[in-house]
C-alpha positions as CSV (number, residue, x, y, z in Angstrom):
1,M,32.1,-11.0,-27.7
2,L,31.5,-8.0,-25.2
3,H,34.9,-7.6,-23.0
4,Q,34.4,-6.1,-19.6
5,K,35.4,-2.7,-20.2
6,Q,32.7,-2.9,-22.9
7,L,30.1,-4.1,-19.9
8,K,31.0,-1.3,-17.7
9,S,30.8,1.6,-20.4
10,I,27.1,0.3,-21.0
11,L,25.6,-0.4,-17.3
12,F,27.5,3.6,-17.4
13,R,25.2,4.3,-19.7
14,M,22.7,3.0,-18.6
15,H,19.9,5.2,-16.0
16,M,17.5,2.8,-14.9
17,N,16.9,0.5,-12.6
18,Y,16.1,-3.0,-14.4
19,A,20.0,-3.5,-16.4
20,F,20.1,-6.0,-18.7
21,Y,23.3,-7.4,-20.3
22,F,24.2,-10.1,-22.1
23,F,28.2,-11.7,-23.4
24,I,28.8,-15.2,-24.8
25,K,32.2,-17.1,-24.1
26,T,33.0,-19.9,-26.5
27,T,29.8,-21.8,-27.0
28,L,28.0,-20.6,-23.4
29,L,25.3,-17.9,-23.3
30,V,25.8,-16.4,-20.0
31,V,22.8,-14.3,-18.9
32,V,22.6,-11.3,-16.3
33,V,20.3,-9.6,-15.0
34,V,21.3,-6.9,-12.2
35,V,17.5,-5.9,-10.2
36,N,17.1,-2.9,-8.3
37,F,21.8,-2.2,-8.4
38,N,23.4,1.1,-8.0
39,Y,25.7,1.6,-10.9
40,Y,28.2,3.8,-10.0
41,D,29.7,5.5,-6.7
42,R,30.3,9.1,-6.7
43,Q,33.9,9.8,-8.3
44,G,31.5,7.5,-11.9
45,R,32.9,4.5,-10.6
46,L,30.5,1.5,-11.2
47,E,29.4,0.3,-7.5
48,V,27.2,-2.7,-7.6
49,K,25.0,-3.1,-4.2
50,K,23.3,-6.4,-4.0
51,M,19.9,-7.0,-2.8
52,I,17.5,-9.8,-0.5
53,S,15.5,-10.5,-2.9
54,S,11.8,-10.0,-1.2
55,D,10.8,-13.6,-1.6
56,N,13.7,-15.3,0.4
57,I,13.3,-13.1,3.7
58,R,8.8,-12.3,2.8
59,G,8.5,-15.4,6.3
60,Y,10.9,-12.8,8.5
61,N,9.5,-9.0,7.5
62,D,7.7,-10.1,11.1
63,L,10.4,-11.0,13.3
64,M,12.4,-7.1,11.5
65,I,8.7,-5.3,12.2
66,L,8.0,-6.9,15.6
67,S,12.0,-6.7,16.5
68,L,12.1,-2.9,16.2
69,L,8.6,-2.0,17.9
70,E,9.9,-4.3,20.9
71,K,12.6,-1.6,20.9
72,E,10.1,1.5,20.6
73,D,7.1,2.3,19.0
74,S,6.4,3.9,15.7
75,Y,4.6,4.3,12.8
76,A,5.2,2.3,9.4
77,Y,7.1,4.7,6.8
78,L,10.1,5.2,10.3
79,L,9.8,1.5,10.5
80,S,10.5,0.9,6.2
81,K,13.5,3.6,6.9
82,K,14.8,1.6,10.0
83,I,15.3,-1.3,8.0
84,K,16.6,0.1,5.3
85,E,19.4,1.8,7.4
86,I,20.2,-1.6,9.9
87,T,20.2,-3.5,6.6
88,N,22.4,-0.8,4.5
89,E,20.4,-0.8,1.6
90,K,20.2,-5.1,1.6
91,Y,17.2,-5.0,1.4
92,I,13.8,-2.9,1.4
93,I,10.5,-3.4,2.2
94,K,7.8,-2.7,0.0
95,E,5.5,-0.2,1.2
96,T,2.8,-2.6,0.1
97,T,4.0,-5.7,1.9
98,L,5.1,-3.6,5.4
99,Y,0.8,-2.9,5.1
100,S,0.1,-5.6,4.5
101,A,2.2,-7.8,7.2
102,M,1.1,-4.7,9.9
103,T,-2.3,-5.5,9.3
104,R,-1.9,-8.7,9.7
105,L,-0.1,-8.3,12.3
106,E,-2.5,-5.5,14.0
107,K,-5.4,-8.5,12.6
108,N,-3.2,-11.3,15.4
109,E,-2.7,-9.3,18.2
110,F,0.3,-9.1,17.8
111,I,0.0,-5.1,17.2
112,S,-1.9,-2.2,18.9
113,S,-2.4,1.0,17.0
114,Y,-2.9,4.7,18.4
115,Y,-3.3,7.9,17.0
116,L,-0.9,10.9,17.7
117,D,-0.9,14.2,16.2
118,V,2.0,15.3,13.8
119,Q,3.5,18.5,14.7
120,T,3.7,20.4,11.3
121,G,-0.3,20.1,9.4
122,G,-2.2,18.7,12.1
123,S,-2.9,16.1,11.1
124,K,-3.0,12.5,12.8
125,R,-0.4,10.2,12.8
126,S,-1.2,5.8,13.2
127,Y,1.5,4.8,15.9
128,Y,2.2,0.8,16.3
129,K,2.9,-1.0,19.8
130,I,3.8,-4.3,19.9
131,T,1.8,-6.4,22.3
132,A,2.1,-9.3,25.2
133,A,1.4,-11.8,22.6
134,G,3.4,-10.1,19.8
135,K,6.2,-10.2,22.1
136,E,6.0,-14.3,22.4
137,Y,5.1,-14.4,18.7
138,L,8.9,-12.6,18.2
139,K,10.1,-14.9,20.9
140,E,8.8,-17.8,18.5
141,K,9.9,-15.9,15.6
142,K,13.9,-15.6,16.4
143,E,14.0,-19.4,17.6
144,E,12.6,-20.3,14.2
145,W,15.7,-18.4,12.4
146,K,17.5,-19.6,14.8
147,L,17.5,-23.2,12.8
148,V,16.2,-22.0,10.1
149,K,20.1,-20.3,10.1
150,Y,21.3,-23.6,11.3
151,V,20.2,-26.4,8.5
152,V,21.2,-24.0,6.2
153,D,24.4,-23.3,7.3
154,K,25.2,-26.5,7.0
155,F,24.8,-26.4,3.2
156,T,26.8,-23.1,3.4
157,L,29.8,-22.6,5.3
158,E,32.2,-24.4,3.9
159,E,33.9,-27.0,6.4
160,E,35.9,-26.9,9.1
């Protein structure tokens, strides 16, 4: 039987993105899967940061991207950094997810792209801006989110 102290010791020694550990309490086998968590703070203490699964938020990547582009034009990598920063690293959008969303949004004419010269290296960088159709779509996605949140809150919030 693993105790909490032993569990912390095991996790402390692990240096990989995925940690799997098991412990048995009476006859119940409990499997805990820790995915993409940070394990230690600067003093070496166990620190676990839960992250949102991309499956849970998939339908709202467009909303996040368009919300950022509504404020200012941007390039994809900066959008990714902003999402990570704004969510306190609770959601890190994968590069493939981001570029798929950008391609889809541009194909549907919700965003448009243009090139700007990059100061270092002299290459060009693709910048994106939201279109009028994109602003309408964003408005719809925000309304949809309010409805989804309302429904889920009915099942998750404790009664007052």
